[in-house]
N, C-alpha and C positions, 0 to 999 in steps of 0.2 A: 395512462394506466387505467385499466378497466375497473369500474366500480363493482364491488362485491356487496350484495345485499346483506344487511345485518338487521337483527331484530332489536327493536327498542323495548326496554323494560320500564314499566312504571312501578316504582317502589314506594310502598307505604312508609310514612314517617310521621314524627310528631315534632312540634316546635321546640326550639331552645329559647329561653327568655332573654338571653344576654347577647344577641347578635345585632346590637345597635351600632352602626358605623360612627367613628369619631371624626376628627378633622381630616384624617387620611385613611379612611376605610376601617375595616374591622381588624383590630389587633388584640391578640390574646397570647397566652403561653402556648407553646407547642403542644403540651399535654391536653389542652382544651381542644385545639383543632383536631387532635388525633382521636377524639371520641367518635364512635360510630355515627355516621350520618351528619356530623357537624359541618364538614366541608360541603357535602352534597346539598344540605339544606340551604346554606348561604349562597352557593353558586346558583342553585335553582331559583332562589329569590331574586338574584340579579337578573337572570334570564327572563323571569316572569315580568320584570320591570322594563323589558325591551320588547314591546309588542311587534316591532317590525323585524324581528330576528330571522324569520324565515327567508332563506336565500341570502342573508347578509354576511359580511366579512367581520371576523373577530381577530383580535391580537391577544396572545397569551405569552407572558414571560415574567421572570422574577430575578431576584438578586442572588440566587444560588444557595441561600441559607438552607439549613436542615429542614426537610419535608417539602422542599421546592419541587423536586422531580415528581414525587408522588401526586402532588396537587395538580401539576401540569397534566399528568396522564388522566387523572379523574376529570379535569375540566374539558380536555379534548373529547373524551367519551360522552360527556354530558352535552357538549356543544353539538356533536353529531346527532344526538337524540333530540335536540331542541331545534333542529332545522337550519342551523348555519350551513352555508355552502362552502366557505373558505376560511381557514384559520391559519394565521401567520404566527409562528412560534420561534423564538431564538434557539440556536443550537445549544444543546445541553439544558434547555429550559431557561436560558439566560437572556435577559434584556434589562439594561439599566432603566430606571424609571424615565429619564429624559429620552432615551432611545425608543422606549415603548410609545411615548407620545409622538415622536418623530414618525415611527412606522404607522401608527393609527392615521396620522394626517396624510402621509404620502400615499397610502393605499386606499384611502377613503373608507376605512373600517367604521362600523357602527359604534365601535368602542373596544375596550380591552380590559382584560383581567391582569392587574399588576400585583404580583405576589411578593410582598415585602413587608417588613416591619421597620424599614428605613434604617435609622441609626441605632435601633435597639439591638441588644445582644442576640446571637444565634445559638445553634446547637440544640440538642434534645431537651435541655432545661431552659432554653432561651425563648424567644418570641417569634411569632409568625404573623402574617397579615395578608389580607385580600382586599384590594381596592378596585373599584370599577371606574375607568376613565371613559368619558363619552366621546362622541365623534370629533370634537374639536381637539382631542388629545389630552384634555385636562380632567382633573378629578370631578366626579359627578357632583352637580350642585345639590343644595339641601333638599329641594323637592324630590329629586331622584333618590337620594339616600333615605329620605323619609318613606318613600314608597317601598324601597327594598326592605327596610326595617319592618314596616307594616306587614309585608308579605311573610317575613320570617315568623311572625306571631300567629299566622293562620295556616302555614304550609302543611299539607297532609300527604303529598307525594312528590317525588322527584323523578326525572327521566334520565336514563343512561343506556348505553349499549355495552354489551359484554364482549369485548374483543381483546386480543393480546396487546400489551403495551407497545408503543412505537419506539423505534430507535431514534432517540432525540439527538444523537451525536453525529448523524449523517446529514449534511446539507443536501436538500433536494425535496422531492415531493412524495407524499404518501397519501393514502386514502383511508378513511373510516366510513364505510358505506358510500354514500353519495358525496360526502364532504371531503374536499381537498385540504390536506395539511401541508403547508410549505414551511420547511425548516430552514431558517435564514442564518447567514453569518450575522451575528448580533451587532457587529461593528460597522458593516458596510454602509448601510443607509445613513447612519449617524455621521460617519466620517464624510460622506458626500455632502451632507448639509453643512458641516463645519467649514468645508472648503469655500462655501459661498459667503461665509460670515467674517472670517478672519484671514489675514494675509499670511498664508503658509510660506510663501517665498521669503518674506521678511523675517519670519521666525526661524526658517532654515538658516538664513544668513546670520542670525543672532547666535544660534548654536555653533555654526561653523566658525564663528569668531572667538570661540572659547567660553561662551556663556555656560555656566554650570547651574543645574537645578536638582532638586530632590522632590519626587512625587511619591507620596505614601498612599497606596491603594487600599491599605488596611485589610488585606486578604479578602477583599470584597469585589463586587461586580465590575468596578471601574478598571481593574487591572488589565484585562484584555484590550480595552479601549485605549488606555494610556500606553501600553506596549506598542500597539499598532500605530497610534498617531504620534506620540511624542518621540519614541525611539525609532519607529519605523519610518513614517513619512517625513518627520521634521528633523531627524538626524541627531536627536539628543543622545549623549553617550550611553552605551550599555551600562545598566546599573542605575540609571537615573530613576527608573521606576522600582520601588521596593514594595515588598508584600503584594506582588502583582498577580498571584494565583488565587482565584476565589476559593474559599473553603467554607464548608457548611456551618462551621462554628466561628468563622472569621479568625481562625488561629487562636481561639480562646480569648480574643480581645473584644472590647466594646467598640464597635465601628462608628464612633462619633468623632468627627474631625474637630477637636478642640485641644487646647494645650494640656488638658488633663489626660485624655484618652489617646492622644497622639503625641505623647511627651518625647519620644525619640526624635521626631522631626523638630519639635519645638526646641529641645535642648541643642540639637545640631545647629539650628539657625541662630541661636543666641550664643553659640560658642565661638572659639577662636578660628576654626577652619570652616566657617559656614560657606556654602555655595552662594551663588548670586540670588537665588530665589527658591522658596520652599512652598509646597502646596500639598493638600491631601483631599480625599473625598471619602464619602461614607458608605454604609452598607449597600444602598441601592443606587448610588451615584448621583443623587440630586443635591447634595450639600458639598460645601468646600471650605477649606481653611487656607488662608494666605499668610505666609510668614516671610517678611523681608529680613535682610541681614540685621540681627540685633533688635527686631521689632515685630511683634505680633500685630497684624492688621485686623481690627475688629470687622465683623461682617457688615456693620453699619457704615464704617469708613470705606470698606471695599466697594460697596454699592455706590457710594457718593463719588469715589474716584473714578470708577468705571463710567458713571454717567458723565463726568467732566471730560473724559478722554475717548468716549466711544466713537466719536466721529473719525478717529484715526484708523478705525477698522473699516474695511470695504462694505460690510453689511450694514453699517450705521453712518456711512459718509454723508448722507443727506440730513442728518440730525435726528433728534428724538422728538416723538410726538408728545411725550409726557413721561412721568415716572410715578411709581407707587411704592409704598412700603407698608408693612404691617404696623399696626399701632404701637406695639412695644419697641419697634426698631427706632434707633436714635434719629433725630431730626437733621442729620448731616446732609442727606440727599435733598432735603427741602431747600437748603441754602444753595445747592448747585442748580436746582430747578429754577429758583428765583433769578439767578444770574443768567440763565439761558432763556428766560422768558417763557417757560413751559409750565404746564400744571403739574402739581405734585398731589397725589391722592394718599389718604390714610385709610387702610382697610383693616378688618379683623384678621387675626392669625388664621392661616389656612390658604393654600395656593388657589383654591377654587374662587376666592374672592377677587383675584387678579384676572380671572378668566374673562369675565364680562368686559372689563376695561380693555384687555388685549384684543378680544374679538371685535370690539367697537372701534378699534384703532386709536383709543385715547392715550395709551401708553406704549412705550417701546421697551423700557427696562423696569424691573421690579425686584424687590428683595425683602427678606425677613432677617431679623437679628439672629435667628437660629441657624445661620450659615447657609441659607438658601438664597441664590441669586439667579435671575433668569431674564429672558427677553421674549420678544414676540415670535421667535423661531420655533418654539414648542409651547406647550401649555403646562409645563412643569418647571420647577427649578432645575438647574443643570450645573453640576459641579465641575465637570471637565471643560465645558464651554467657558465658565468663568475663568478658569486657569488659562485657557487659550486666549481669551480676550486680554487678560493681564499681560501675557507674553507679547501679544500684538502691540499693546501700549508701550511696553518696555522697548520693543524693537523700533517702534516709530519715534519715540522720544529720545532714545539713546541714554536714558537716565536710569540709575539704579532704583529699585523699588523703594528703599527707605528714603531716598531723596524725594521721590514723588509724593510720598506720604507727608513728609515734613513741609514740602512746598504747598501741599493742599491745606494743611493746617494754617500756614502763614497767610494764605489767601482768604480762607473761609472761617477760620477759628476751629477749635477742637471740641467735639462732643465726647467728653470722658464718659465711659460706659462700662457697666458690669451687669452680670445676671447671676442671681443667687437661686439655686434650685434646692428645694426641700423635697427629696424624693421619698416615695412610698410612705407618706404620713397617713395617719388615720383619715379615712374619707369623711367621716362625720366632723372631725376636728377642722378639716379643710373647709367644709361647708359652713361651719359655724364662724370661722374666721372671715370668709367672704361676706356672709350675711351681716356680720358685725361691722365690716367696713362700709357696706352699702347703707347701713342704718345710721352711720354718723357723718355721711357726706355733707349734709347741709350745715353741720356745725363746725366743720374743720376750717373753712376759710377764716383767716385772721389769727389762727392759733400759731404759736411759735414752738419749734422743736430745735433746740440748740441755736445755731446761727441762721436757721431757715424759717421763713414765715409762709404758711400755706396761702396761696392766692386763689387756686381753683381746685375743685374736687368733683369728679363725676364718674359715672359708670358708662363706658364707651358704648354708644349705640350707632350703628352704621346704616345709612340709607344708600343703597347702591345707586349711583348717578345714572346708570344705564337702564336698569329694569325696575327701579323703584322699590326693590325688596328691602325689608328691614331685618336687621340682625341685632338683637339686644344683648345686654349683659356680657360684653366681650372683654371686660377687664376694668378694674378700678384705676383711675388716673388721679394722681395728686401732683399739682403744679405749684412750684414755690416761686416767690417773688424774685429770688436770686438766680433765676434761669436754670433751675434744677427741676428734675421730674422723677417720680416714682410710679411704677405700674405694678399692679398685682393681678395675677391671672392663674387659673388652674389649667394645667396642660391636658390636652386630649389625646396625647400620643403614648402614654404609659400603659402598662398592662396590670399593675398591682397597686392597690391603695390609691393615693392621689399624689400628684406632684404640684406643689406650689412654686410658681416662678415669680421672683421679685426682680424687676428691672430698674436700675438706678442710673441716672445720667446727670451731667452738669456741664454747661457750656462755658468755655473760656476763650476769650479773643485776644487778651493782652499778650504781646510777643514774648514776654518773659515768663508766661504761665502755660506754655504749650507743651512742655516736655517734663512734666512733673510725674511722680509715681501715681498711678491710677487710684490705688487704695487710699492714698493721702488726700487726693482731691475729693474723693467720694465719701470719705469717712463720716462726715456729718449727715449726708443724705442717707447713707446706709443706716445710721443710728436712728434717724427720723423714721425710716421705713419700718424698722423693727418696732419702734415705740407706737407708731400709729396703729399698726395691725395687731400688736400684742402677740407677736409670733411665738416667742419662747413659751409663754404660759399656755397658749392654745394648742400648740403642736408638740410640746415637750422637747423641742429641739433648740439648743442654744447656739447652733451654727448650721449653715446650709450644708447639704451633702456635696454639692459641687459649686464652685465659683468660676465663672468664665467671663 
């Protein structure tokens, strides 16, 4: 296709003070992003942080939420004005977050714009987000996001070309001036990668033998991937995938795969006519929920079980180099790592912290308690990959999912676990609560709360074992002598007020104590968590917004 010369416009602008990226890019309400120049300022700040952009390759795609198409068109026109030579974009502007990472890595792109607010609600009154992933396919490290933020505070112009919008629904090539735009089938490259990691033949045989599952795509981006792979390539029965068409408002639902927001699947799997296996993914496809017959599998347990059985899949047949978990994630995977004789790393929350470990070859699997699980195949968590690996394990072992979970507990013990979210609380109250906790850390050891005695108390500080970088104040940890733990952390993924997350766990190894009600086992630790932080008085909340 012959290039047509287009004129670049340099547009005067003024900074916005609120464009500091969080743990997963910049997330705000849609109404904020729709302000004139808001998107342009942030995208230009990202491009200005890429000095090698001239002639480089860029990936653009998102989860299809409200405002996705408009931002894709704007970003394409700005990429042309900023000297990129090739942009890869998913058909319809769609790319799941793990698929975007896959495409960045496969085509040697300098990076990518991932347009998503992940599991946050969509629609005109919902949330939007822009995240920059670097050439390894993973979220930009802190030095890059700091440079982007610094640029947003001084930006005075952005660059764009004024051309008609492209047809994003036609796979093929187009041009904006000298820049080639390749509109890709969003599933193809991702599916190709999955075939190298899991045993598709074994999973086909599993479904052919009558195995039934339900996958809830939550009207989000994973729907096309699940239809193509589960029902298409692997032969799952039609109707296995529900809510499989992405919608700008996610069908009016909150696309967070947990028992609260994905209650239809949860109720089905705990009911009398449950299929053999249940799973779901979130808004941008990087999180997962696993439900066995009659049993919700916590993300912490899911990571541990996959680590124990990963060698049954072809992509991991040679074993694991190591594993990593975010600090609030339960210690279940640490016990598996010890049995395998491999290292287990504890990192701050945020997938970028796994990136250096993955790039250095120190770990193969990693995960977060917030339903994110991944491996070294991309540099993002990957919801559908986790489901496929589970199916591979079920096919290889010939055992039902609930049996695998109970067998795991019998071998390693059980880390009872829950998370209490206090959403949209007053930001100053949240700050006061965390400062109060930090102020009393030295005095807590030895104090008793109910039947629990504090043994350790600290504010998690991470020193990256690869590059030596230091990340401080990543969450207050309280350890009890009775092998229980509480963690307090302010979330960086919300868009209004502050979200306090309180993580509570307790380990049990006695055979007669492995199948008790979670709330009963954790009751004293939950009470201690509330008392230590004085949550009710400081936040005005006598109960969490969500318990998972």
